[in-house]
C-alpha positions in Angstrom: 0.0 0.0 0.0 2.9 2.4 0.8 4.4 1.9 -2.6 1.0 2.5 -4.3 0.6 5.7 -2.2 4.0 6.9 -3.4 3.1 6.4 -7.1 -0.3 8.0 -6.6 1.3 11.0 -4.8 3.8 11.4 -7.6 1.1 11.3 -10.2 -1.0 13.9 -8.3 2.0 16.2 -8.0 2.6 16.0 -11.8 -1.1 16.6 -12.4 -0.9 19.7 -10.3 2.1 20.9 -12.4 0.0 20.5 -15.5 -2.8 22.6 -13.9 -0.3 25.4 -13.3 1.3 25.2 -16.7 -2.2 24.9 -18.3 -3.4 28.0 -16.5 -0.3 29.9 -17.8 -1.0 28.6 -21.3 -4.6 29.8 -21.2 -3.5 33.3 -20.1 -0.6 33.5 -22.6 -2.7 32.4 -25.6 -5.7 34.6 -24.6 -7.9 31.5 -24.4 -9.8 32.5 -21.2 -13.0 33.1 -23.1 -12.5 30.0 -25.4 -15.7 28.5 -24.0 -17.6 31.8 -23.8 -19.4 32.9 -20.6 -20.3 29.3 -19.9 -19.1 27.1 -17.0 -18.7 24.2 -16.4 -20.2 23.6 -19.9 -18.3 25.0 -22.9 -20.4 27.4 -24.9 -23.4 26.0 -23.1 -22.9 22.5 -24.6 -21.5 19.2 -23.3 -19.7 18.6 -26.6 -19.0 22.0 -28.3 -19.9 22.2 -32.0 -17.8 25.2 -32.9 -14.2 24.0 -32.3 -11.5 26.7 -32.1 -7.9 26.6 -30.8 -8.9 28.8 -27.9 -11.8 26.4 -27.0 -9.5 23.4 -27.1 -7.0 25.1 -24.8 -9.6 26.3 -22.3 -11.5 23.1 -22.2 -8.4 21.0 -21.8 -7.4 23.1 -18.9 -10.8 22.6 -17.3 -10.6 18.9 -17.8 -7.1 18.6 -16.4 -8.1 20.8 -13.4 -11.1 18.6 -12.8 -9.1 15.4 -12.9 -6.5 17.0 -10.6 -9.3 17.9 -8.2 -10.3 14.3 -7.8 -6.7 13.1 -7.5 -6.0 15.7 -4.8 -9.1 14.8 -2.9 -8.2 11.1 -3.1 -4.6 11.8 -2.0 -5.8 13.9 0.9 -8.0 11.2 2.2 -5.5 8.4 1.6 -2.6 10.3 3.2 -4.8 11.3 6.1 -5.5 7.6 6.8 -2.0 6.3 6.0 0.3 8.9 7.5 -2.1 11.0 9.6 0.2 10.4 12.6 2.8 12.8 11.0 1.9 16.2 12.4 1.9 18.1 9.1 -0.2 15.6 7.1 -3.7 16.7 8.0 -3.0 20.4 7.6 -1.4 19.9 4.1 -4.1 17.5 3.0 -6.8 20.2 3.9 -4.9 23.1 2.3 -4.2 21.3 -0.9 -7.8 20.5 -1.6 -9.3 23.8 -0.3 -7.0 26.0 -2.3 -7.6 23.9 -5.5 -11.3 24.4 -5.1 -10.8 28.1 -4.4 -8.7 28.3 -7.6 -11.5 26.6 -9.6 -14.1 29.0 -8.2 -12.1 32.1 -9.1 -11.6 30.7 -12.6 -15.3 30.0 -12.9 -16.2 33.5 -11.6 -13.8 35.1 -14.1 -15.6 33.2 -16.9 -19.2 33.8 -15.9 -19.0 37.4 -14.4 -15.5 38.6 -15.3 -12.9 39.9 -12.9 -10.3 42.7 -12.8 -6.8 41.9 -13.8 -5.6 42.5 -10.2 -8.0 39.7 -8.9 -7.2 37.3 -11.8 -3.5 37.7 -10.9 -4.3 35.9 -7.6 -5.4 32.8 -9.5 -1.9 31.5 -10.2 -0.7 32.2 -6.7 -3.7 30.2 -5.2 -3.0 27.3 -7.5 0.7 27.5 -6.5 -0.2 27.0 -2.8 -2.3 23.9 -3.7 0.6 22.5 -5.7 3.1 23.2 -2.9 0.8 21.4 -0.4 0.5 18.3 -2.7 4.3 18.4 -3.3 5.0 18.5 0.5 2.5 15.7 1.1 4.4 13.6 -1.5 7.7 14.4 0.3 6.2 13.4 3.7 5.1 10.0 2.1 8.7 9.4 0.9 10.1 10.4 4.3 8.5 7.3 5.8 11.4 5.2 4.5 13.9 7.5 6.1 15.6 8.1 2.7 16.7 11.5 4.1 16.5 12.5 7.8 14.6 15.7 8.0 12.4 15.0 11.0 14.8 16.1 13.8 16.5 18.9 11.9 17.4 22.1 13.9 18.0 25.3 11.9 19.7 28.4 13.3 17.6 31.6 13.7 19.4 33.5 10.8 18.7 30.7 8.3 15.1 30.5 9.5 14.6 34.3 8.9 16.0 33.8 5.4 13.5 31.1 4.7 10.5 32.9 6.2 11.4 36.1 4.4 12.2 34.7 1.0 9.1 32.5 0.6 6.9 35.4 1.7 8.6 37.7 -0.8 8.5 35.0 -3.5 4.7 35.1 -3.3 4.8 38.8 -4.1 7.1 38.2 -7.0 4.7 35.5 -8.3 1.8 38.0 -8.0 3.7 40.7 -10.0 4.5 38.1 -12.7 0.9 37.1 -12.9 -0.2 40.7 -13.1 2.2 41.2 -16.0 0.5 38.4 -17.9 -3.0 39.5 -17.1 -2.3 43.2 -17.9 -0.7 42.0 -21.3 2.5 43.8 -20.3 4.9 41.0 -21.1 6.3 42.8 -24.1 5.8 46.4 -22.8 9.5 46.8 -22.5 11.3 45.6 -25.7 14.7 45.5 -24.0 16.3 43.7 -21.1 17.3 44.3 -18.3 16.4 47.9 -18.9 13.0 48.8 -20.4 14.5 50.5 -23.4 17.9 51.1 -24.8 17.0 54.8 -25.4 15.7 55.6 -21.9 16.4 54.2 -18.4 13.0 54.6 -16.9 9.5 53.4 -17.8 7.0 56.0 -19.1 3.6 54.4 -19.0 1.6 51.9 -16.8 2.4 48.7 -18.6 6.1 49.5 -18.6 5.9 50.2 -14.8 4.2 46.9 -14.2 6.8 45.1 -16.3 9.8 46.8 -14.7 8.3 46.4 -11.2 8.2 42.7 -11.7 11.8 42.7 -13.0 13.0 44.7 -10.0 11.1 42.3 -7.6 12.6 39.3 -9.4 16.1 40.8 -9.3 15.9 41.3 -5.5 14.8 37.7 -4.9 17.8 36.4 -6.9 20.1 38.4 -4.7 18.4 37.3 -1.6 18.5 33.6 -2.6 22.1 33.9 -3.5 22.9 35.3 0.0 21.0 32.5 1.6 22.7 29.9 -0.6 26.2 31.2 0.4 25.2 30.9 4.1 24.0 27.3 3.5 27.3 26.4 1.8 29.3 28.0 4.6 27.4 26.8 7.7 25.0 24.0 6.7 27.1 21.5 4.8 26.3 18.9 7.5 22.5 19.5 7.0 22.3 18.1 3.4 18.6 18.9 3.0 19.2 22.6 3.7 22.5 22.6 1.7 21.1 21.1 -1.4 17.7 22.8 -1.0 19.3 26.2 -1.3 21.5 25.2 -4.2 18.4 23.9 -6.0 16.6 27.2 -5.2 19.5 29.2 -6.7 19.6 27.1 -9.9 15.8 27.4 -10.3 15.7 31.2 -9.8 18.6 31.7 -12.3 16.7 29.6 -14.8 13.6 31.7 -14.0 15.6 34.9 -14.8 17.0 33.4 -18.0 13.6 32.3 -19.4 12.2 35.8 -18.4 14.9 37.5 -20.5 14.5 35.0 -23.4 10.8 35.6 -23.4 11.5 39.3 -24.2 14.2 38.5 -26.8 12.1 35.9 -28.6 9.0 38.1 -28.5 7.2 35.8 -26.0 8.0 32.4 -27.5 5.3 30.2 -26.0 7.6 27.3 -24.9 9.9 29.7 -23.2 7.0 31.5 -21.5 5.7 28.1 -20.2 9.1 27.2 -19.0 9.1 30.5 -17.1 5.9 29.4 -15.3 7.4 25.9 -14.7 10.5 27.1 -13.0 8.7 29.4 -10.6 6.4 26.5 -9.7 9.4 24.3 -8.9 11.1 27.1 -7.0 8.1 27.7 -4.8 7.9 24.0 -4.1 11.5 23.9 -2.9 11.0 27.0 -0.8 7.9 25.5 0.7 9.8 22.5 1.8 12.5 24.7 3.4 9.6 26.4 5.2 8.3 23.1 6.4 11.8 22.3 7.8 12.0 25.7 9.5 8.7 25.1 11.2 9.7 21.7 12.3 13.0 23.1 13.7 11.0 25.5 15.8 8.8 22.7 17.1 11.8 20.5 17.8 13.5 23.3 19.8 10.3 23.7 21.9 10.1 20.0 22.5 13.8 20.0 23.5 13.3 22.8 26.0 10.2 21.1 27.5 12.2 17.9 27.8 15.1 19.7 29.4 12.8 21.5 31.8 11.1 18.2 32.7 14.4 16.4 33.3 15.6 19.3 35.4 12.5 19.1 37.5 12.9 15.4 38.0 16.5 15.8 39.2 15.4 18.4 41.8 
């Protein structure tokens, strides 16, 4: 059963990645209204008669999201019953399904009633939380075999502050990136890293949105680089932290590279989707580091309680 649960968790994680990439594909191809103002039906029909590329993309995304919803629900119930004794399981199982449903409701509301670009930009971030929860559930399932010891990890306060700060800031970067897409500002600045070769500063709203995202992305690259240097210097003995930050640095650099290439290639679709893929993976890695930081705090509290209890017995 444990082996079956592992395979099912992996399949669910991959399905959630397809949901994220599919959502980015819908936005980047302008297929959000591919099924008209109809949901869950497409153009008011079970089997649409007027097939267009936009309809295929939108309908495919809905089908994948629906399948992923059933998989996440099944994984939540299965993991709750199989590894419910692990303290993070029930919380992650609940969050993964609740946020996936919330993502679907926002998407449905956008189709039926329409939403502002600032609200729609939340859509990707909410899906990202659901994906991260499924990803962490999968890692918890694989931890059962003790392939890597991350249960009793203790992390110093400076590293924990880096983890808390970077993942919170990463969510802001994700929002600004989603806003760029929904505001159709991806090519507002024809140059990179500056907005234009002829002037250093943006001049209109779409350029400000684009450059605001670039600035936010640049700052998180610097911050992750600093945290990675600290991990290399002080956490070589904690291999999960060490390799976690190295993975985060590689992913954020790939994110930067695909962002620049998207501008140079005039928003090549494959590069744009790779951009969404790398930020999803980065958020997953940062979420796991957050889980380790929370565990570390709980381990420290338990250690202090045990020490206090032992001291009281000695007296």
